[in-house]
C-alpha positions in Angstrom: 136.0 129.0 97.4 133.5 129.3 94.6 135.9 127.6 92.1 136.6 124.9 94.7 132.8 124.3 95.0 132.4 124.1 91.3 135.2 121.5 91.1 133.4 119.4 93.7 130.1 119.6 91.8 131.8 118.5 88.6 133.3 115.5 90.4 129.9 114.6 91.8 128.4 114.5 88.3 131.1 112.0 87.3 130.6 109.9 90.5 133.9 111.0 92.1 133.9 111.3 95.8 135.4 114.1 97.9 137.9 111.8 99.5 141.5 111.3 98.4 142.0 109.8 94.9 138.3 110.0 94.1 137.1 107.9 97.1 134.0 108.7 99.0 134.7 109.7 102.6 133.0 106.4 103.7 135.4 104.4 101.5 138.4 106.4 102.7 137.4 105.8 106.3 136.9 102.1 105.9 140.3 101.8 104.1 142.0 103.6 107.0 140.4 101.3 109.6 141.4 98.2 107.7 145.0 99.4 107.3 145.2 100.3 111.0 143.8 97.0 112.1 146.0 94.9 109.8 149.3 96.6 110.6 148.8 97.8 114.1 149.9 101.3 112.9 147.7 104.2 112.2 146.7 104.2 108.5 149.4 101.5 108.0 152.2 104.0 108.6 154.9 101.5 109.8 157.6 104.1 109.0 157.6 107.8 109.7 159.3 108.8 106.5 158.9 112.6 106.8 160.0 112.6 110.4 163.0 110.3 109.7 164.1 111.9 106.5 163.5 115.5 107.3 163.0 115.8 111.1 163.4 119.5 111.3 160.7 120.2 108.7 158.4 117.7 110.4 158.8 119.4 113.8 158.5 122.8 112.1 155.3 121.9 110.3 153.7 120.4 113.4 154.7 123.3 115.7 153.4 125.7 113.1 150.0 124.0 113.0 149.7 123.9 116.8 150.8 127.5 117.0 148.1 128.4 114.5 145.5 126.6 116.6 146.5 128.3 119.8 146.6 131.7 118.0 143.0 131.0 116.7 141.9 130.3 120.3 143.5 133.3 121.9 142.3 135.7 119.1 138.8 134.4 118.7 137.9 134.3 122.4 138.3 138.1 122.4 135.3 138.2 120.0 133.0 136.7 122.7 131.2 138.7 125.3 130.6 135.8 127.7 132.9 135.6 130.7 132.8 131.8 130.4 134.8 132.1 127.2 136.7 135.4 127.6 137.5 135.0 131.3 137.8 131.3 131.8 138.9 130.2 128.4 136.2 127.6 128.0 137.1 127.1 124.4 139.2 124.9 122.3 140.0 124.1 118.6 141.3 121.1 116.8 142.5 120.2 113.3 141.2 116.8 112.1 141.9 114.4 109.2 139.1 113.9 106.6 138.2 110.8 108.6 137.8 112.8 111.8 141.0 112.0 113.7 142.7 114.9 115.5 146.1 116.0 114.1 146.8 118.8 116.5 144.9 120.7 119.2 144.9 124.1 120.8 145.0 124.7 124.5 141.8 125.0 126.5 139.0 122.5 127.2 140.7 119.7 125.2 138.1 117.3 126.5 136.3 118.1 123.3 139.1 117.3 120.9 137.8 113.7 120.7 134.1 114.6 121.0 134.5 116.6 117.8 136.2 113.5 116.3 133.1 111.5 117.1 130.8 114.0 115.5 132.8 114.0 112.2 132.8 110.2 112.2 129.1 110.2 112.8 128.6 112.4 109.7 130.8 110.1 107.6 129.0 107.0 108.7 125.6 108.4 108.0 126.6 109.4 104.5 126.4 113.2 104.9 128.5 113.3 101.7 125.3 112.3 99.8 122.8 114.2 102.0 122.9 117.0 103.1 126.2 117.2 101.3 129.8 118.1 102.5 131.1 120.9 100.3 133.6 123.8 100.5 132.2 126.5 102.8 129.7 124.3 104.6 129.2 124.8 108.3 128.0 122.1 110.7 127.0 122.2 114.4 126.6 119.5 117.1 125.8 119.4 120.8 124.2 115.9 120.9 125.9 113.9 123.6 124.9 110.6 121.9 126.8 111.7 118.8 129.8 113.5 120.0 129.7 115.8 123.1 129.8 115.7 126.8 126.6 117.7 127.5 124.3 119.9 125.6 125.8 123.2 126.7 129.0 122.4 124.8 128.3 123.5 121.2 130.8 122.6 118.5 131.2 124.2 115.0 132.8 122.1 112.3 134.0 123.3 108.8 135.5 121.1 106.1 138.7 122.2 104.4 139.1 121.4 100.7 142.0 121.6 98.2 141.6 120.9 94.5 138.3 119.1 95.0 139.4 116.9 97.9 138.7 117.3 101.6 142.1 117.5 103.3 141.0 118.3 106.9 138.3 119.6 109.2 138.5 122.6 111.5 136.5 122.4 114.7 135.9 124.5 117.7 133.8 124.1 120.9 132.8 126.4 123.7 130.6 126.1 126.8 127.5 128.3 126.3 125.5 130.0 129.1 122.0 128.6 128.4 120.6 125.9 126.0 116.9 126.5 126.7 116.6 123.7 129.3 113.6 123.4 131.6 115.5 125.5 134.1 117.8 128.5 133.6 121.6 128.0 133.2 123.6 125.8 131.0 123.4 122.6 133.2 119.9 122.4 134.8 119.5 119.7 137.5 115.8 119.2 137.9 114.9 117.3 134.7 114.5 113.5 134.8 115.0 112.9 131.1 116.7 114.2 127.9 113.6 116.2 127.0 114.4 118.7 129.7 118.1 119.2 128.8 117.4 121.9 126.3 117.8 122.1 122.6 119.8 119.3 120.9 121.3 119.7 117.5 122.5 116.4 116.0 125.4 117.0 113.5 123.3 119.6 111.7 124.3 121.5 108.6 123.6 125.2 109.4 125.2 127.1 106.5 127.1 127.1 103.3 129.5 129.4 101.5 130.7 130.2 105.0 127.4 131.9 105.7 124.8 130.8 108.2 121.3 129.9 107.0 118.7 132.5 108.0 116.6 129.7 109.4 119.5 128.8 111.8 120.1 132.4 112.8 116.5 132.6 114.1 116.0 129.0 115.3 119.0 128.6 117.4 119.3 131.7 119.6 115.5 132.1 120.2 115.3 128.7 121.9 117.4 130.1 124.8 117.3 132.7 127.5 120.5 134.4 126.3 120.2 134.7 122.5 122.8 137.6 122.2 125.4 135.6 124.1 124.9 132.5 121.9 125.2 134.6 118.8 128.5 136.0 120.0 129.8 132.6 121.0 129.0 131.3 117.5 130.9 134.2 116.0 133.8 133.2 118.2 133.8 129.6 117.0 133.4 130.7 113.4 136.3 133.1 113.7 138.6 130.4 115.0 137.6 127.8 112.5 138.2 130.3 109.6 141.6 131.2 111.0 142.5 127.5 111.1 141.2 127.0 107.5 143.4 129.9 106.3 146.4 128.5 108.2 146.0 125.1 106.5 145.7 126.6 103.1 148.9 128.7 103.8 150.7 125.5 104.8 149.6 123.7 101.7 150.8 126.6 99.6 154.2 126.5 101.3 154.8 122.8 101.5 152.4 121.2 99.0 149.3 119.2 99.6 151.1 115.8 99.6 153.5 117.0 102.3 150.5 118.1 104.4 148.7 114.8 103.9 151.9 112.9 105.0 152.2 115.1 108.1 148.6 114.5 109.1 149.0 110.7 109.0 152.5 110.6 110.5 151.6 113.0 113.4 148.9 110.7 114.6 151.1 107.5 114.3 153.8 109.5 116.1 151.3 110.3 118.8 150.3 106.7 119.1 154.0 105.6 119.5 154.8 108.4 121.9 151.9 107.4 124.1 153.0 103.8 124.3 156.6 104.7 124.9 155.5 107.0 127.7 153.4 104.2 129.3 156.3 101.7 129.0 158.7 104.1 130.6 156.5 105.2 133.5 154.2 102.3 134.4 154.2 98.6 135.2 152.0 96.2 133.2 149.1 94.6 135.0 145.8 95.6 136.5 145.2 98.7 138.7 141.9 98.7 140.6 140.0 101.3 142.5 136.5 102.8 143.0 134.8 106.1 143.6 131.4 107.3 144.6 129.4 110.5 144.5 126.0 111.4 145.8 123.0 113.0 144.0 120.3 113.3 146.5 116.9 114.2 145.1 114.5 112.7 147.7 112.2 115.4 148.9 113.5 118.1 146.5 111.0 120.6 145.0 110.6 121.4 141.4 111.3 117.9 140.1 109.9 117.3 136.6 108.8 113.7 137.3 107.5 112.1 140.5 109.6 109.0 139.8 112.7 111.1 140.0 112.1 111.7 143.7 114.9 109.4 145.0 118.6 109.5 146.0 121.4 108.2 143.9 124.9 107.1 144.7 127.2 106.8 141.6 129.4 103.7 141.7 132.4 103.9 139.5 134.5 100.7 139.9 137.6 101.5 137.9 140.1 99.1 136.4 143.2 100.2 134.4 144.7 97.3 132.4 148.2 98.2 131.3 149.3 95.8 128.5 152.8 94.9 127.8 152.8 96.8 124.5 152.1 100.0 126.3 148.5 100.3 125.3 145.8 100.2 128.0 142.1 99.6 128.7 139.9 101.5 131.1 137.0 99.4 132.4 134.0 100.4 134.3 132.6 96.9 134.7 130.3 97.0 137.7 129.1 100.6 137.2 125.5 100.9 138.4 122.4 101.7 136.3 121.7 105.1 134.7 119.2 107.2 136.7 116.4 109.8 136.3 118.9 112.7 136.7 121.0 114.8 134.4 124.4 113.2 135.4 124.4 110.3 132.9 127.3 109.9 130.5 127.8 108.6 126.9 130.8 106.9 125.3 131.7 110.3 123.7 131.8 111.9 127.1 133.9 109.2 128.6 136.3 109.3 125.7 136.5 113.1 125.9 137.1 112.9 129.6 140.1 110.7 129.3 141.7 113.3 127.0 141.8 115.7 129.9 143.3 113.1 132.1 146.0 111.9 129.7 147.1 115.4 128.7 147.7 116.3 132.4 149.5 113.1 133.2 150.7 110.6 130.5 151.3 113.0 127.6 151.8 116.5 129.0 153.4 117.8 125.8 152.5 119.6 122.6 152.3 116.4 120.5 148.7 115.7 121.5 146.3 114.1 119.0 144.2 111.0 118.4 147.3 108.8 118.4 146.6 108.3 122.1 143.1 107.3 121.3 144.4 104.5 119.1 146.4 103.2 122.1 143.4 103.0 124.5 140.1 101.1 124.5 137.2 101.3 126.9 134.8 98.9 128.5 131.7 100.9 129.2 128.8 98.5 130.3 125.7 99.1 128.2 122.9 100.5 130.3 125.1 101.9 133.0 125.5 105.6 133.8 128.6 105.5 131.7 126.9 104.2 128.5 123.1 104.6 128.9 122.2 103.6 125.3 118.8 105.1 126.0 117.7 108.3 124.2 115.4 109.2 127.1 118.2 109.7 129.6 119.3 113.2 130.6 122.9 114.4 130.2 122.9 118.1 131.1 125.7 117.8 133.7 127.5 114.5 132.8 130.6 116.0 134.5 129.2 115.4 138.0 129.7 111.7 137.7 132.4 111.8 135.1 134.9 113.8 137.2 134.4 111.4 140.1 134.8 108.4 137.9 138.2 109.6 136.8 139.4 110.1 140.4 140.7 106.5 140.7 142.6 106.8 137.4 144.8 109.5 138.9 145.7 107.1 141.6 146.2 104.1 139.1 148.7 106.2 137.2 150.3 107.6 140.3 150.9 104.1 141.7 152.5 103.1 138.5 154.7 106.2 138.5 155.8 105.4 142.1 156.7 101.9 141.2 158.9 103.0 138.4 160.5 106.0 140.3 158.7 108.8 138.4 157.8 110.5 141.7 157.5 114.0 140.2 154.6 112.8 138.1 152.5 111.6 141.1 149.2 113.4 141.8 146.7 112.5 144.4 143.8 113.6 142.3 142.2 116.9 141.5 139.1 118.3 143.1 135.5 117.4 142.4 134.7 120.5 140.4 131.8 122.1 142.2 129.8 124.2 143.3 128.1 125.4 140.1 126.3 128.6 140.7 123.5 128.6 138.2 120.1 130.2 137.7 118.2 133.0 136.0 115.0 135.0 135.7 114.4 138.7 134.9 117.7 140.5 135.5 118.7 144.1 136.5 118.0 145.3 132.9 114.4 143.8 132.9 115.5 141.2 130.5 115.1 137.4 130.5 118.5 136.1 131.5 120.5 133.1 132.8 123.7 132.8 134.7 126.4 130.1 135.0 129.3 131.2 137.1 132.5 129.6 136.0 134.4 130.2 139.2 134.4 126.5 139.3 137.2 126.5 136.7 139.4 127.3 139.7 139.6 124.5 142.2 142.2 122.9 144.4 144.8 120.6 142.7 145.7 117.3 144.3 148.9 117.0 146.3 152.0 115.8 144.4 154.6 113.4 145.8 157.2 116.2 145.9 155.1 119.2 146.8 151.7 120.5 147.9 148.9 120.8 145.5 148.2 124.2 144.0 145.3 126.1 145.8 142.4 127.4 143.7 144.3 126.9 140.5 142.4 124.9 137.9 139.7 122.3 137.0 140.2 118.8 135.8 138.4 119.7 132.6 140.2 122.9 132.0 143.8 123.0 133.4 144.2 126.5 132.2 141.1 128.0 133.7 140.9 130.5 136.5 138.1 132.1 138.6 137.7 135.2 136.5 137.4 138.8 137.6 134.6 139.6 140.0 133.9 142.8 138.0 133.5 140.7 134.8 130.9 138.4 136.5 129.0 141.4 138.0 128.6 142.9 134.5 126.5 139.9 133.4 125.1 138.5 136.6 122.8 140.5 139.0 124.7 138.9 141.9 127.1 141.4 143.5 130.1 140.0 145.4 130.1 140.5 149.2 133.4 138.6 149.6 135.8 136.3 148.0 138.5 134.4 149.9 140.5 131.2 150.3 138.4 128.5 152.0 140.3 127.0 155.0 140.3 123.2 155.7 139.2 122.3 152.2 142.4 120.8 150.9 143.0 117.1 151.9 145.5 116.8 154.7 148.7 114.8 154.3 152.5 115.0 154.2 151.8 117.0 151.1 148.6 119.0 151.4 146.0 119.1 148.7 145.3 122.6 147.2 142.7 124.6 149.0 139.5 125.7 147.4 137.9 129.2 147.8 134.5 130.8 148.2 132.4 133.7 147.0 129.6 135.2 149.0 127.0 136.7 146.6 123.8 138.6 147.0 120.9 139.3 144.6 120.0 142.8 143.4 117.3 144.2 141.1 115.7 141.0 139.9 112.3 139.3 139.7 111.3 135.7 139.7 115.0 134.8 140.0 116.0 131.2 140.5 119.3 129.8 141.8 120.4 126.3 142.6 123.5 124.3 143.8 125.4 121.5 142.1 128.2 119.4 143.6 129.2 116.6 145.8 127.7 116.8 149.3 127.8 114.0 151.9 130.4 112.1 150.0 133.9 113.0 148.8 134.7 111.3 145.5 138.5 111.9 145.6 140.3 109.8 148.2 143.7 110.7 149.4 146.9 108.8 148.3 149.5 107.0 150.3 147.9 107.8 153.6 146.7 111.2 152.7 143.1 112.3 153.3 140.3 113.3 150.9 139.4 116.9 150.4 136.5 118.4 152.2 133.0 117.5 151.0 130.4 120.0 150.1 127.5 121.8 151.8 124.9 124.4 151.0 124.5 127.8 152.6 122.1 130.5 151.6 119.8 133.0 153.3 116.5 134.5 152.1 114.2 137.2 153.4 117.2 138.8 155.0 117.8 142.2 156.7 120.9 142.9 154.5 119.4 146.1 153.1 118.9 147.5 156.5 122.4 146.5 157.5 123.8 148.3 154.5 121.8 151.5 155.4 122.9 151.4 159.0 126.5 150.5 158.2 126.3 147.4 160.3 128.3 144.2 160.0 127.1 141.7 157.4 128.5 138.2 156.4 131.2 138.4 153.8 132.4 134.9 154.2 131.8 131.5 155.8 135.4 130.6 156.4 134.6 128.6 159.6 131.2 127.0 159.3 131.3 125.9 162.9 131.9 129.4 164.3 128.3 130.7 163.9 129.8 133.9 162.5 127.5 133.9 159.5 124.4 133.4 161.5 125.4 136.2 163.9 125.6 138.8 161.2 122.3 138.3 159.3 118.7 137.7 160.1 116.5 135.7 157.7 115.6 132.2 156.6 119.0 130.5 156.7 119.6 127.2 155.0 122.7 125.3 155.9 122.7 121.6 154.8 125.3 119.0 154.1 123.9 118.1 150.7 125.6 119.4 147.5 122.6 119.5 145.1 119.4 121.5 145.1 116.7 122.1 142.5 115.9 125.7 141.5 114.5 127.9 144.2 113.4 131.5 144.1 115.7 134.3 145.4 114.8 138.0 145.8 116.8 141.2 146.4 119.3 141.0 149.3 119.1 137.3 149.6 122.5 135.6 149.9 124.2 132.6 148.3 127.5 131.0 149.1 129.5 129.7 146.1 131.9 127.2 147.7 134.6 125.7 145.4 136.3 122.5 146.5 139.9 121.5 147.3 142.2 118.7 146.1 143.2 115.5 147.9 146.2 115.0 150.2 149.2 112.7 150.0 151.1 110.8 152.7 150.8 110.6 156.5 149.7 114.1 157.9 151.8 113.4 161.0 154.9 113.5 158.7 154.2 117.0 157.5 156.8 119.6 158.6 155.2 121.6 161.5 156.6 124.8 160.0 154.6 124.1 156.8 151.5 123.7 158.9 152.2 127.1 160.5 152.6 128.6 157.1 149.3 127.0 156.1 147.6 128.8 159.0 149.0 132.2 158.1 148.1 131.6 154.4 144.5 130.8 155.3 144.6 127.2 154.3 144.2 125.7 157.8 142.4 126.9 160.9 144.6 126.7 164.1 142.3 124.1 165.9 142.3 122.0 162.7 146.1 122.0 162.7 146.1 120.2 166.0 143.3 117.8 165.1 144.6 116.8 161.7 148.4 117.3 161.9 149.1 117.2 165.6 150.7 120.6 165.4 150.2 122.9 168.4 150.3 126.7 167.9 149.8 129.7 170.1 148.7 133.2 169.2 151.4 135.7 170.0 149.9 138.9 168.4 146.2 139.9 168.0 146.9 142.7 165.5 148.9 141.1 162.7 146.7 139.6 160.0 148.1 137.5 157.3 144.7 136.8 155.5 141.0 136.9 155.9 140.7 133.5 157.7 142.8 134.1 160.8 143.3 137.2 162.8 146.7 137.5 164.4 150.1 136.0 164.4 150.8 132.4 165.5 153.8 130.6 166.7 154.8 127.0 166.7 155.0 125.2 170.1 157.6 122.5 169.1 157.6 120.6 172.4 153.8 120.4 172.6 153.7 119.4 169.0 156.1 116.5 169.6 154.0 115.4 172.6 150.8 115.7 170.7 152.1 113.6 167.8 153.3 110.9 170.1 149.9 110.8 171.7 148.2 110.5 168.3 150.5 107.7 167.2 149.7 105.9 170.5 146.0 106.2 169.9 146.5 104.9 166.3 148.3 101.8 167.7 145.6 101.1 170.2 142.8 101.4 167.7 144.6 99.5 164.9 143.5 96.0 164.1 144.7 93.4 161.6 143.0 93.6 158.2 141.8 90.0 158.7 139.8 91.1 161.8 138.4 94.2 160.0 137.4 91.9 157.1 135.5 89.5 159.3 133.6 92.4 161.0 132.7 94.0 157.6 131.7 90.6 156.1 129.3 90.0 158.9 127.9 93.5 158.5 127.3 92.9 154.8 126.0 89.4 155.3 123.5 90.5 157.9 122.8 93.8 156.1 123.2 95.7 159.3 123.7 99.5 159.6 123.4 99.9 155.8 121.1 102.6 154.5 118.7 101.9 151.6 120.6 104.1 149.2 123.8 102.1 149.7 122.1 98.8 149.3 120.3 100.0 146.2 123.6 101.1 144.6 125.3 97.7 145.1 122.2 95.8 144.1 122.1 97.8 140.9 125.7 97.0 140.1 125.2 93.3 140.8 122.1 93.3 138.6 124.0 95.2 135.8 127.1 92.9 135.9 127.2 89.1 136.6 131.0 89.5 136.7 130.8 92.2 139.4 128.2 90.2 141.3 130.4 87.1 141.3 133.4 89.1 142.4 131.5 90.9 145.2 130.1 87.6 146.5 133.4 85.8 146.3 135.4 88.7 147.9 133.1 88.8 150.9 132.5 85.1 151.0 128.8 85.4 150.5 126.3 82.8 149.2 125.9 82.5 145.4 122.4 83.8 145.7 123.1 86.7 148.0 121.2 89.9 147.3 120.4 93.0 149.2 117.0 93.4 150.8 115.5 96.6 149.4 112.6 98.7 150.5 109.5 98.6 148.2 110.4 102.1 146.9 114.0 101.2 146.1 113.0 98.0 144.4 110.4 99.8 142.3 113.1 102.4 141.3 115.4 99.7 140.0 112.7 97.8 138.3 111.5 101.0 136.6 114.9 101.7 135.1 115.9 98.1 134.2 112.5 97.6 132.5 113.0 100.7 130.4 115.3 98.7 128.1 117.6 100.1 125.5 116.9 102.7 122.8 120.4 103.1 121.4 121.5 106.1 119.3 125.2 105.3 119.3 124.8 103.8 115.8 128.0 104.9 114.2 129.1 102.1 112.0 132.9 102.2 112.5 134.6 99.2 114.0 135.4 100.9 117.3 131.8 102.0 117.8 130.2 98.6 117.4 131.3 97.8 120.9 129.1 100.4 122.5 125.8 99.0 121.4 126.4 95.3 121.3 127.7 93.6 124.5 128.6 90.5 122.7 131.2 92.4 120.6 132.8 94.3 123.4 136.6 94.0 123.6 137.9 91.4 125.9 137.8 92.6 129.5 140.2 90.8 131.9 138.0 91.7 134.9 140.5 90.1 137.3 143.8 89.2 135.8 145.3 86.2 137.7 148.0 85.4 135.1 149.6 88.8 135.1 148.9 91.1 138.1 150.9 93.7 139.9 151.5 91.2 142.7 153.2 88.9 140.2 155.9 91.4 139.2 158.8 90.2 141.3 161.6 92.4 140.0 162.9 94.7 137.3 162.8 92.0 134.7 159.0 91.6 135.2 158.2 94.8 133.2 157.4 95.3 129.5 158.4 92.9 126.8 161.2 94.4 124.8 159.3 94.5 121.5 159.6 98.1 120.6 162.4 99.9 122.5 161.1 103.0 124.2 162.6 106.2 122.7 162.9 109.7 124.0 160.5 111.1 121.3 157.7 111.7 123.8 
């Protein structure tokens, strides 16, 4: 490395850059963009010469790279002591071109593969080659959401890889840390109104050289948090993985030669681009797919808010359009999204782009050839000033996932409808769960040390129903398909929150012909702490994931905790105490504990103090259902009862399935005591009755439309929060306002009447203006800060819509024949 560094210094004296053939990185990046734009192929690679001439070696090299990345992840995560990384696998690695495009990725939280790309491009576009310098052995870090991240608690480490004086690649790794020094304890605090409460931000900072960290960084970084030892270990994990990747690249160059490696790095991305388009052309129909999702963030009346003007409720509006073009590329548009808010759930373009990575790798490209080729086949319309693209450096982003996960819910359904139309029924998914609750908090722990917690049981939620089978219960999270709930014993080692119970949560998966996967719950208590704070985070009144093809949404959230309890006395007297809340309507929890019990239908609370023997329910959500629930096999419903997914009374209400208890002693699970038997005759009768009621209540859409139009026109039975949301969207987007007024046949000047408080809230945020930080100078990035230069958004396609496709000939133009490469 020392000789490599000396070579770079000699080149710098001669005015030679670290890019290929003596270019600077900026020059090399600009040349790549020009070739890509001119030819329509990544870096101008119209032919995949290595793959075509030597396909076995091509596949061997790519598989070797990906294997090295996975090996780095699996090995390095054993270095960490945090359960978030070691138990949940909240870690990923990527190998990137000198310009910052991903070549290959590991498993794990691959949402961050493109966020690391953005951070590298930011450094190139801000001339880091000149200052602070990019040299062999340098180490960089970033967690700035406006540069390349989802939220501050995801910290990335980036190391350049050199060969013979040229930068040939970057190694990068990201993991979710337990605390960032935010205004409240935990990695994603909820009570701040602005970015200045999110915790420490590090904007593409150089933190070491010669593969050694600066002493200033070693002191500065951990001491800004409540968990310095954990952050030091996490950093060692990322460094370990990046160094393993660096060694693997050098070994490959030694084996195949640097020119072969360079050729592979370009071809792999172009191959990924073609594979993505081929996959889209095989599985989708061109046109526009439309949907919407909502999620609530209710702050009105909450304690511990950092600003008085944050005392208000928010409904996120995510109108989603997927425009599938005839060449297999597509655009995701959030035109009509409402304004950002004084809460930590705002997003940035980097977060949105990272979010789609997780979506695509679980749906469109579920294979090992995953890289930024897919990125070059997608573009995004993210309205400037909306929650999806705030362009305001004051906005908070600590838990951007709260809105982001909900915003992706319609995309699952857009893709699934396309799969259905083309006959790819096995690919259909009704949509994964809104990933919550997040148990977070901190204070003085059982070892008398300042500490913070962030339970990652939320990496294990219900999966949406598929067309051909039920969704998996408590299996994964949308942002980490390989996550799990972790061992209770591992959490108890680092959290002073002993488990009282952990069980499947009945009635949480969406009902349907195929049921959504159920969630689960953990009942925790508090022991040996002082000034300990806990809070909840998740969807509450609203469910953001609708069912598909007649299926129902998953259950929404609620809050349950108890303080000043008699739990200690119950332990001493060996009396019953609550271990679960499997049936919230039963009163079982309240009957087994005395204290100040809070049971509310909201999903978010600001930090509140807990003491020894107080209780906290961590409730993890289920996935959405698919198809008419009255078409579900009654025997499957009976199995659901015995497996703990459905309560017997709910089976009759939701599925029209009647069961009888035949044995009080047998116990299949913790939710239902006894053995149940299907009453086939009563079930047939009950389902006939339910269908009759449906017929009697049914009305033509035209009648429903007229009733709803009058309701909107007269603004009757509409709460202020709903009116504020739509008024915000209409004020944000003239296109959406015109569409909304036209659809409901409203006057051209229609506007919602708002209370003085709601109007003041909107005026406050709209008058704040823009303070953009997304100032990366690449062509793709210009669209995020200048509305006039946004890519064309066909808000309502009338010349080519799904309805216009009359038959099999009305599919994709036969320009590039789809292959089986993907």
